[in-house]
PyMOL CGO cylinders between C-alpha atoms (Angstrom):
from pymol import cmd
from pymol.cgo import CYLINDER

trace = [
    CYLINDER, -66.10, 34.39, -55.60, -64.03, 36.24, -53.26, 0.3, 1, 1, 1, 1, 1, 1,
    CYLINDER, -64.03, 36.24, -53.26, -65.04, 35.02, -50.16, 0.3, 1, 1, 1, 1, 1, 1,
    CYLINDER, -65.04, 35.02, -50.16, -64.75, 31.53, -51.35, 0.3, 1, 1, 1, 1, 1, 1,
    CYLINDER, -64.75, 31.53, -51.35, -60.90, 32.31, -52.19, 0.3, 1, 1, 1, 1, 1, 1,
    CYLINDER, -60.90, 32.31, -52.19, -60.54, 33.52, -48.39, 0.3, 1, 1, 1, 1, 1, 1,
    CYLINDER, -60.54, 33.52, -48.39, -62.10, 30.64, -47.23, 0.3, 1, 1, 1, 1, 1, 1,
    CYLINDER, -62.10, 30.64, -47.23, -59.46, 28.24, -48.89, 0.3, 1, 1, 1, 1, 1, 1,
    CYLINDER, -59.46, 28.24, -48.89, -56.55, 30.33, -47.52, 0.3, 1, 1, 1, 1, 1, 1,
    CYLINDER, -56.55, 30.33, -47.52, -57.85, 29.86, -44.23, 0.3, 1, 1, 1, 1, 1, 1,
    CYLINDER, -57.85, 29.86, -44.23, -58.54, 26.26, -44.43, 0.3, 1, 1, 1, 1, 1, 1,
    CYLINDER, -58.54, 26.26, -44.43, -54.69, 26.01, -46.08, 0.3, 1, 1, 1, 1, 1, 1,
    CYLINDER, -54.69, 26.01, -46.08, -53.59, 28.05, -42.99, 0.3, 1, 1, 1, 1, 1, 1,
    CYLINDER, -53.59, 28.05, -42.99, -54.82, 25.53, -40.49, 0.3, 1, 1, 1, 1, 1, 1,
    CYLINDER, -54.82, 25.53, -40.49, -53.99, 22.53, -42.34, 0.3, 1, 1, 1, 1, 1, 1,
    CYLINDER, -53.99, 22.53, -42.34, -50.41, 23.97, -42.77, 0.3, 1, 1, 1, 1, 1, 1,
    CYLINDER, -50.41, 23.97, -42.77, -50.38, 24.45, -39.12, 0.3, 1, 1, 1, 1, 1, 1,
    CYLINDER, -50.38, 24.45, -39.12, -51.60, 20.80, -38.40, 0.3, 1, 1, 1, 1, 1, 1,
    CYLINDER, -51.60, 20.80, -38.40, -48.80, 19.51, -40.48, 0.3, 1, 1, 1, 1, 1, 1,
    CYLINDER, -48.80, 19.51, -40.48, -46.25, 21.72, -38.90, 0.3, 1, 1, 1, 1, 1, 1,
    CYLINDER, -46.25, 21.72, -38.90, -47.66, 20.08, -35.28, 0.3, 1, 1, 1, 1, 1, 1,
    CYLINDER, -47.66, 20.08, -35.28, -47.95, 16.58, -36.93, 0.3, 1, 1, 1, 1, 1, 1,
    CYLINDER, -47.95, 16.58, -36.93, -44.09, 17.09, -37.89, 0.3, 1, 1, 1, 1, 1, 1,
    CYLINDER, -44.09, 17.09, -37.89, -42.76, 18.24, -34.70, 0.3, 1, 1, 1, 1, 1, 1,
    CYLINDER, -42.76, 18.24, -34.70, -44.19, 15.25, -33.03, 0.3, 1, 1, 1, 1, 1, 1,
    CYLINDER, -44.19, 15.25, -33.03, -42.85, 13.04, -35.10, 0.3, 1, 1, 1, 1, 1, 1,
    CYLINDER, -42.85, 13.04, -35.10, -39.40, 14.69, -34.74, 0.3, 1, 1, 1, 1, 1, 1,
    CYLINDER, -39.40, 14.69, -34.74, -39.71, 14.61, -30.83, 0.3, 1, 1, 1, 1, 1, 1,
    CYLINDER, -39.71, 14.61, -30.83, -40.68, 10.97, -30.92, 0.3, 1, 1, 1, 1, 1, 1,
    CYLINDER, -40.68, 10.97, -30.92, -37.01, 10.17, -33.32, 0.3, 1, 1, 1, 1, 1, 1,
    CYLINDER, -37.01, 10.17, -33.32, -35.18, 12.34, -30.72, 0.3, 1, 1, 1, 1, 1, 1,
    CYLINDER, -35.18, 12.34, -30.72, -36.35, 10.26, -28.11, 0.3, 1, 1, 1, 1, 1, 1,
    CYLINDER, -36.35, 10.26, -28.11, -35.89, 7.14, -30.13, 0.3, 1, 1, 1, 1, 1, 1,
    CYLINDER, -35.89, 7.14, -30.13, -32.59, 8.20, -30.83, 0.3, 1, 1, 1, 1, 1, 1,
    CYLINDER, -32.59, 8.20, -30.83, -31.49, 9.01, -27.24, 0.3, 1, 1, 1, 1, 1, 1,
    CYLINDER, -31.49, 9.01, -27.24, -32.81, 5.76, -25.93, 0.3, 1, 1, 1, 1, 1, 1,
    CYLINDER, -32.81, 5.76, -25.93, -30.61, 4.11, -28.48, 0.3, 1, 1, 1, 1, 1, 1,
    CYLINDER, -30.61, 4.11, -28.48, -27.79, 6.10, -27.34, 0.3, 1, 1, 1, 1, 1, 1,
    CYLINDER, -27.79, 6.10, -27.34, -27.99, 5.73, -23.72, 0.3, 1, 1, 1, 1, 1, 1,
    CYLINDER, -27.99, 5.73, -23.72, -28.63, 1.80, -24.41, 0.3, 1, 1, 1, 1, 1, 1,
    CYLINDER, -28.63, 1.80, -24.41, -25.33, 1.27, -26.40, 0.3, 1, 1, 1, 1, 1, 1,
    CYLINDER, -25.33, 1.27, -26.40, -23.27, 3.60, -23.87, 0.3, 1, 1, 1, 1, 1, 1,
    CYLINDER, -23.27, 3.60, -23.87, -24.84, 1.46, -20.99, 0.3, 1, 1, 1, 1, 1, 1,
    CYLINDER, -24.84, 1.46, -20.99, -23.69, -2.17, -23.04, 0.3, 1, 1, 1, 1, 1, 1,
    CYLINDER, -23.69, -2.17, -23.04, -20.08, -0.11, -23.98, 0.3, 1, 1, 1, 1, 1, 1,
    CYLINDER, -20.08, -0.11, -23.98, -19.70, 0.63, -19.82, 0.3, 1, 1, 1, 1, 1, 1,
    CYLINDER, -19.70, 0.63, -19.82, -20.50, -2.62, -18.80, 0.3, 1, 1, 1, 1, 1, 1,
    CYLINDER, -20.50, -2.62, -18.80, -18.49, -4.76, -21.62, 0.3, 1, 1, 1, 1, 1, 1,
    CYLINDER, -18.49, -4.76, -21.62, -15.19, -4.01, -20.12, 0.3, 1, 1, 1, 1, 1, 1,
    CYLINDER, -15.19, -4.01, -20.12, -13.84, -4.69, -16.74, 0.3, 1, 1, 1, 1, 1, 1,
    CYLINDER, -13.84, -4.69, -16.74, -10.98, -2.69, -14.47, 0.3, 1, 1, 1, 1, 1, 1,
    CYLINDER, -10.98, -2.69, -14.47, -8.80, -4.74, -12.21, 0.3, 1, 1, 1, 1, 1, 1,
    CYLINDER, -8.80, -4.74, -12.21, -7.18, -3.20, -9.06, 0.3, 1, 1, 1, 1, 1, 1,
    CYLINDER, -7.18, -3.20, -9.06, -4.09, -1.94, -11.17, 0.3, 1, 1, 1, 1, 1, 1,
    CYLINDER, -4.09, -1.94, -11.17, -6.32, 0.24, -13.23, 0.3, 1, 1, 1, 1, 1, 1,
    CYLINDER, -6.32, 0.24, -13.23, -5.61, -2.11, -16.56, 0.3, 1, 1, 1, 1, 1, 1,
    CYLINDER, -5.61, -2.11, -16.56, -8.84, -2.80, -18.67, 0.3, 1, 1, 1, 1, 1, 1,
    CYLINDER, -8.84, -2.80, -18.67, -8.84, -6.74, -19.59, 0.3, 1, 1, 1, 1, 1, 1,
    CYLINDER, -8.84, -6.74, -19.59, -11.39, -7.97, -22.39, 0.3, 1, 1, 1, 1, 1, 1,
    CYLINDER, -11.39, -7.97, -22.39, -14.25, -10.16, -20.84, 0.3, 1, 1, 1, 1, 1, 1,
    CYLINDER, -14.25, -10.16, -20.84, -12.80, -13.45, -21.76, 0.3, 1, 1, 1, 1, 1, 1,
    CYLINDER, -12.80, -13.45, -21.76, -10.08, -14.22, -19.27, 0.3, 1, 1, 1, 1, 1, 1,
    CYLINDER, -10.08, -14.22, -19.27, -7.31, -17.06, -19.63, 0.3, 1, 1, 1, 1, 1, 1,
    CYLINDER, -7.31, -17.06, -19.63, -6.55, -19.50, -16.83, 0.3, 1, 1, 1, 1, 1, 1,
    CYLINDER, -6.55, -19.50, -16.83, -3.19, -17.59, -16.69, 0.3, 1, 1, 1, 1, 1, 1,
    CYLINDER, -3.19, -17.59, -16.69, -4.71, -14.30, -16.14, 0.3, 1, 1, 1, 1, 1, 1,
    CYLINDER, -4.71, -14.30, -16.14, -7.19, -15.86, -13.67, 0.3, 1, 1, 1, 1, 1, 1,
    CYLINDER, -7.19, -15.86, -13.67, -4.45, -17.25, -11.43, 0.3, 1, 1, 1, 1, 1, 1,
    CYLINDER, -4.45, -17.25, -11.43, -2.80, -13.79, -11.38, 0.3, 1, 1, 1, 1, 1, 1,
    CYLINDER, -2.80, -13.79, -11.38, -5.97, -12.00, -10.54, 0.3, 1, 1, 1, 1, 1, 1,
    CYLINDER, -5.97, -12.00, -10.54, -6.37, -14.53, -7.93, 0.3, 1, 1, 1, 1, 1, 1,
    CYLINDER, -6.37, -14.53, -7.93, -2.82, -14.07, -6.84, 0.3, 1, 1, 1, 1, 1, 1,
    CYLINDER, -2.82, -14.07, -6.84, -3.35, -9.90, -6.46, 0.3, 1, 1, 1, 1, 1, 1,
    CYLINDER, -3.35, -9.90, -6.46, -6.27, -10.71, -4.62, 0.3, 1, 1, 1, 1, 1, 1,
    CYLINDER, -6.27, -10.71, -4.62, -4.72, -12.75, -2.04, 0.3, 1, 1, 1, 1, 1, 1,
    CYLINDER, -4.72, -12.75, -2.04, -1.58, -9.92, -1.76, 0.3, 1, 1, 1, 1, 1, 1,
    CYLINDER, -1.58, -9.92, -1.76, -4.20, -7.27, -1.40, 0.3, 1, 1, 1, 1, 1, 1,
    CYLINDER, -4.20, -7.27, -1.40, -6.13, -9.19, 1.18, 0.3, 1, 1, 1, 1, 1, 1,
    CYLINDER, -6.13, -9.19, 1.18, -2.54, -9.49, 3.13, 0.3, 1, 1, 1, 1, 1, 1,
    CYLINDER, -2.54, -9.49, 3.13, -1.81, -6.08, 2.67, 0.3, 1, 1, 1, 1, 1, 1,
    CYLINDER, -1.81, -6.08, 2.67, -5.22, -4.99, 4.33, 0.3, 1, 1, 1, 1, 1, 1,
    CYLINDER, -5.22, -4.99, 4.33, -4.57, -7.63, 7.14, 0.3, 1, 1, 1, 1, 1, 1,
    CYLINDER, -4.57, -7.63, 7.14, -1.02, -6.02, 7.77, 0.3, 1, 1, 1, 1, 1, 1,
    CYLINDER, -1.02, -6.02, 7.77, -2.35, -2.50, 7.49, 0.3, 1, 1, 1, 1, 1, 1,
    CYLINDER, -2.35, -2.50, 7.49, -5.28, -3.41, 10.16, 0.3, 1, 1, 1, 1, 1, 1,
    CYLINDER, -5.28, -3.41, 10.16, -2.20, -5.17, 12.69, 0.3, 1, 1, 1, 1, 1, 1,
    CYLINDER, -2.20, -5.17, 12.69, -0.28, -2.03, 12.47, 0.3, 1, 1, 1, 1, 1, 1,
    CYLINDER, -0.28, -2.03, 12.47, -3.17, 0.16, 13.41, 0.3, 1, 1, 1, 1, 1, 1,
    CYLINDER, -3.17, 0.16, 13.41, -4.00, -1.86, 16.30, 0.3, 1, 1, 1, 1, 1, 1,
    CYLINDER, -4.00, -1.86, 16.30, -0.39, -1.90, 17.32, 0.3, 1, 1, 1, 1, 1, 1,
    CYLINDER, -0.39, -1.90, 17.32, -0.53, 2.38, 16.96, 0.3, 1, 1, 1, 1, 1, 1,
    CYLINDER, -0.53, 2.38, 16.96, -3.77, 2.02, 19.15, 0.3, 1, 1, 1, 1, 1, 1,
    CYLINDER, -3.77, 2.02, 19.15, -2.26, -0.55, 21.76, 0.3, 1, 1, 1, 1, 1, 1,
    CYLINDER, -2.26, -0.55, 21.76, 1.05, 1.86, 22.02, 0.3, 1, 1, 1, 1, 1, 1,
    CYLINDER, 1.05, 1.86, 22.02, -1.36, 4.77, 22.57, 0.3, 1, 1, 1, 1, 1, 1,
    CYLINDER, -1.36, 4.77, 22.57, -3.41, 2.84, 25.18, 0.3, 1, 1, 1, 1, 1, 1,
    CYLINDER, -3.41, 2.84, 25.18, 0.03, 1.47, 26.92, 0.3, 1, 1, 1, 1, 1, 1,
    CYLINDER, 0.03, 1.47, 26.92, 1.97, 4.83, 26.81, 0.3, 1, 1, 1, 1, 1, 1,
    CYLINDER, 1.97, 4.83, 26.81, 3.07, 6.90, 29.44, 0.3, 1, 1, 1, 1, 1, 1,
    CYLINDER, 3.07, 6.90, 29.44, 0.49, 7.43, 32.51, 0.3, 1, 1, 1, 1, 1, 1,
    CYLINDER, 0.49, 7.43, 32.51, -0.57, 11.13, 32.59, 0.3, 1, 1, 1, 1, 1, 1,
    CYLINDER, -0.57, 11.13, 32.59, -2.98, 13.03, 35.04, 0.3, 1, 1, 1, 1, 1, 1,
    CYLINDER, -2.98, 13.03, 35.04, -5.27, 16.08, 34.90, 0.3, 1, 1, 1, 1, 1, 1,
    CYLINDER, -5.27, 16.08, 34.90, -6.98, 17.73, 37.63, 0.3, 1, 1, 1, 1, 1, 1,
    CYLINDER, -6.98, 17.73, 37.63, -10.15, 19.63, 36.92, 0.3, 1, 1, 1, 1, 1, 1,
    CYLINDER, -10.15, 19.63, 36.92, -14.19, 19.60, 37.97, 0.3, 1, 1, 1, 1, 1, 1,
    CYLINDER, -14.19, 19.60, 37.97, -16.46, 17.13, 36.44, 0.3, 1, 1, 1, 1, 1, 1,
    CYLINDER, -16.46, 17.13, 36.44, -19.09, 18.81, 33.98, 0.3, 1, 1, 1, 1, 1, 1,
    CYLINDER, -19.09, 18.81, 33.98, -20.66, 15.73, 32.97, 0.3, 1, 1, 1, 1, 1, 1,
    CYLINDER, -20.66, 15.73, 32.97, -21.10, 11.79, 33.40, 0.3, 1, 1, 1, 1, 1, 1,
    CYLINDER, -21.10, 11.79, 33.40, -22.78, 9.25, 30.90, 0.3, 1, 1, 1, 1, 1, 1,
    CYLINDER, -22.78, 9.25, 30.90, -22.67, 5.64, 30.54, 0.3, 1, 1, 1, 1, 1, 1,
    CYLINDER, -22.67, 5.64, 30.54, -19.84, 5.92, 28.21, 0.3, 1, 1, 1, 1, 1, 1,
    CYLINDER, -19.84, 5.92, 28.21, -17.81, 9.03, 28.65, 0.3, 1, 1, 1, 1, 1, 1,
    CYLINDER, -17.81, 9.03, 28.65, -17.44, 12.25, 31.15, 0.3, 1, 1, 1, 1, 1, 1,
    CYLINDER, -17.44, 12.25, 31.15, -16.02, 15.84, 30.56, 0.3, 1, 1, 1, 1, 1, 1,
    CYLINDER, -16.02, 15.84, 30.56, -13.93, 17.71, 32.84, 0.3, 1, 1, 1, 1, 1, 1,
    CYLINDER, -13.93, 17.71, 32.84, -12.70, 21.44, 32.94, 0.3, 1, 1, 1, 1, 1, 1,
    CYLINDER, -12.70, 21.44, 32.94, -9.29, 22.09, 34.11, 0.3, 1, 1, 1, 1, 1, 1,
    CYLINDER, -9.29, 22.09, 34.11, -8.07, 25.11, 36.00, 0.3, 1, 1, 1, 1, 1, 1,
    CYLINDER, -8.07, 25.11, 36.00, -7.91, 27.23, 32.65, 0.3, 1, 1, 1, 1, 1, 1,
    CYLINDER, -7.91, 27.23, 32.65, -11.07, 26.53, 31.52, 0.3, 1, 1, 1, 1, 1, 1,
    CYLINDER, -11.07, 26.53, 31.52, -10.54, 23.82, 28.78, 0.3, 1, 1, 1, 1, 1, 1,
    CYLINDER, -10.54, 23.82, 28.78, -12.95, 21.17, 28.46, 0.3, 1, 1, 1, 1, 1, 1,
    CYLINDER, -12.95, 21.17, 28.46, -11.94, 17.47, 27.96, 0.3, 1, 1, 1, 1, 1, 1,
    CYLINDER, -11.94, 17.47, 27.96, -13.78, 14.60, 26.99, 0.3, 1, 1, 1, 1, 1, 1,
    CYLINDER, -13.78, 14.60, 26.99, -12.71, 11.36, 28.08, 0.3, 1, 1, 1, 1, 1, 1,
    CYLINDER, -12.71, 11.36, 28.08, -14.71, 8.02, 26.65, 0.3, 1, 1, 1, 1, 1, 1,
    CYLINDER, -14.71, 8.02, 26.65, -14.33, 4.30, 27.79, 0.3, 1, 1, 1, 1, 1, 1,
    CYLINDER, -14.33, 4.30, 27.79, -15.88, 1.20, 27.12, 0.3, 1, 1, 1, 1, 1, 1,
    CYLINDER, -15.88, 1.20, 27.12, -15.99, -0.18, 31.04, 0.3, 1, 1, 1, 1, 1, 1,
    CYLINDER, -15.99, -0.18, 31.04, -16.14, 2.29, 33.39, 0.3, 1, 1, 1, 1, 1, 1,
    CYLINDER, -16.14, 2.29, 33.39, -12.59, 3.47, 35.03, 0.3, 1, 1, 1, 1, 1, 1,
    CYLINDER, -12.59, 3.47, 35.03, -11.62, 2.88, 38.67, 0.3, 1, 1, 1, 1, 1, 1,
    CYLINDER, -11.62, 2.88, 38.67, -13.31, 5.48, 41.08, 0.3, 1, 1, 1, 1, 1, 1,
    CYLINDER, -13.31, 5.48, 41.08, -15.77, 6.92, 38.56, 0.3, 1, 1, 1, 1, 1, 1,
    CYLINDER, -15.77, 6.92, 38.56, -18.60, 5.72, 40.69, 0.3, 1, 1, 1, 1, 1, 1,
    CYLINDER, -18.60, 5.72, 40.69, -17.89, 7.72, 43.48, 0.3, 1, 1, 1, 1, 1, 1,
    CYLINDER, -17.89, 7.72, 43.48, -18.00, 11.13, 42.09, 0.3, 1, 1, 1, 1, 1, 1,
    CYLINDER, -18.00, 11.13, 42.09, -20.73, 13.36, 40.38, 0.3, 1, 1, 1, 1, 1, 1,
    CYLINDER, -20.73, 13.36, 40.38, -21.05, 16.72, 38.73, 0.3, 1, 1, 1, 1, 1, 1,
    CYLINDER, -21.05, 16.72, 38.73, -19.47, 19.24, 40.09, 0.3, 1, 1, 1, 1, 1, 1,
    CYLINDER, -19.47, 19.24, 40.09, -16.57, 17.35, 42.01, 0.3, 1, 1, 1, 1, 1, 1,
    CYLINDER, -16.57, 17.35, 42.01, -13.17, 18.00, 41.76, 0.3, 1, 1, 1, 1, 1, 1,
    CYLINDER, -13.17, 18.00, 41.76, -11.12, 14.86, 40.29, 0.3, 1, 1, 1, 1, 1, 1,
    CYLINDER, -11.12, 14.86, 40.29, -7.82, 13.89, 39.20, 0.3, 1, 1, 1, 1, 1, 1,
    CYLINDER, -7.82, 13.89, 39.20, -7.87, 11.48, 36.31, 0.3, 1, 1, 1, 1, 1, 1,
    CYLINDER, -7.87, 11.48, 36.31, -5.12, 9.22, 35.31, 0.3, 1, 1, 1, 1, 1, 1,
    CYLINDER, -5.12, 9.22, 35.31, -5.02, 8.26, 31.62, 0.3, 1, 1, 1, 1, 1, 1,
    CYLINDER, -5.02, 8.26, 31.62, -3.13, 6.96, 28.74, 0.3, 1, 1, 1, 1, 1, 1,
    CYLINDER, -3.13, 6.96, 28.74, -3.00, 8.49, 25.52, 0.3, 1, 1, 1, 1, 1, 1,
    CYLINDER, -3.00, 8.49, 25.52, -3.68, 12.04, 24.13, 0.3, 1, 1, 1, 1, 1, 1,
    CYLINDER, -3.68, 12.04, 24.13, -6.25, 14.33, 25.19, 0.3, 1, 1, 1, 1, 1, 1,
    CYLINDER, -6.25, 14.33, 25.19, -7.33, 17.35, 23.22, 0.3, 1, 1, 1, 1, 1, 1,
    CYLINDER, -7.33, 17.35, 23.22, -10.16, 20.12, 23.37, 0.3, 1, 1, 1, 1, 1, 1,
    CYLINDER, -10.16, 20.12, 23.37, -11.21, 19.55, 19.74, 0.3, 1, 1, 1, 1, 1, 1,
    CYLINDER, -11.21, 19.55, 19.74, -10.35, 16.04, 18.83, 0.3, 1, 1, 1, 1, 1, 1,
    CYLINDER, -10.35, 16.04, 18.83, -11.76, 12.97, 20.49, 0.3, 1, 1, 1, 1, 1, 1,
    CYLINDER, -11.76, 12.97, 20.49, -9.95, 11.25, 23.34, 0.3, 1, 1, 1, 1, 1, 1,
    CYLINDER, -9.95, 11.25, 23.34, -7.44, 8.64, 22.18, 0.3, 1, 1, 1, 1, 1, 1,
    CYLINDER, -7.44, 8.64, 22.18, -6.52, 6.43, 25.19, 0.3, 1, 1, 1, 1, 1, 1,
    CYLINDER, -6.52, 6.43, 25.19, -7.49, 4.50, 28.17, 0.3, 1, 1, 1, 1, 1, 1,
    CYLINDER, -7.49, 4.50, 28.17, -9.08, 6.05, 31.66, 0.3, 1, 1, 1, 1, 1, 1,
    CYLINDER, -9.08, 6.05, 31.66, -7.00, 4.43, 34.17, 0.3, 1, 1, 1, 1, 1, 1,
    CYLINDER, -7.00, 4.43, 34.17, -8.60, 5.90, 37.27, 0.3, 1, 1, 1, 1, 1, 1,
    CYLINDER, -8.60, 5.90, 37.27, -10.65, 8.82, 38.78, 0.3, 1, 1, 1, 1, 1, 1,
    CYLINDER, -10.65, 8.82, 38.78, -9.97, 10.40, 41.75, 0.3, 1, 1, 1, 1, 1, 1,
    CYLINDER, -9.97, 10.40, 41.75, -12.20, 12.77, 44.18, 0.3, 1, 1, 1, 1, 1, 1,
    CYLINDER, -12.20, 12.77, 44.18, -9.90, 15.45, 45.24, 0.3, 1, 1, 1, 1, 1, 1,
]
cmd.load_cgo(trace, "trace")
């Protein structure tokens, strides 16, 4: 009878092991279902309210007066954006129409939309343009030139202005 008891103990251990695995699988499924439910609720809660430009939260149902106010605010925002764009354009035009300046240097590179010159101190400046400036077609890489421009030049910042002419020296 002793061998029978050992067999029963081994069977009980295997059965207990299977039961633990089944319980573990059931618990994992429950956690997955619980997390899916929580994510769905958070998604519904996040999409249930709307925030206007002022940062105030409003309910999904909107009255006519609130809709009118919202429309007025949108119109004001559009006007302010248009004014900001006009001011930016005015600043750009002021820079383009500013005082004419000149720089003398050697042309390093010429492309369809820009050229680079290096002045006597070794500083390189990039001049970009939409239409080729007067005299650019008469110069080539390595030529010493005098560039007349408006705006500001910098070794590190992009050119913000207009190239008026390029004269071979």
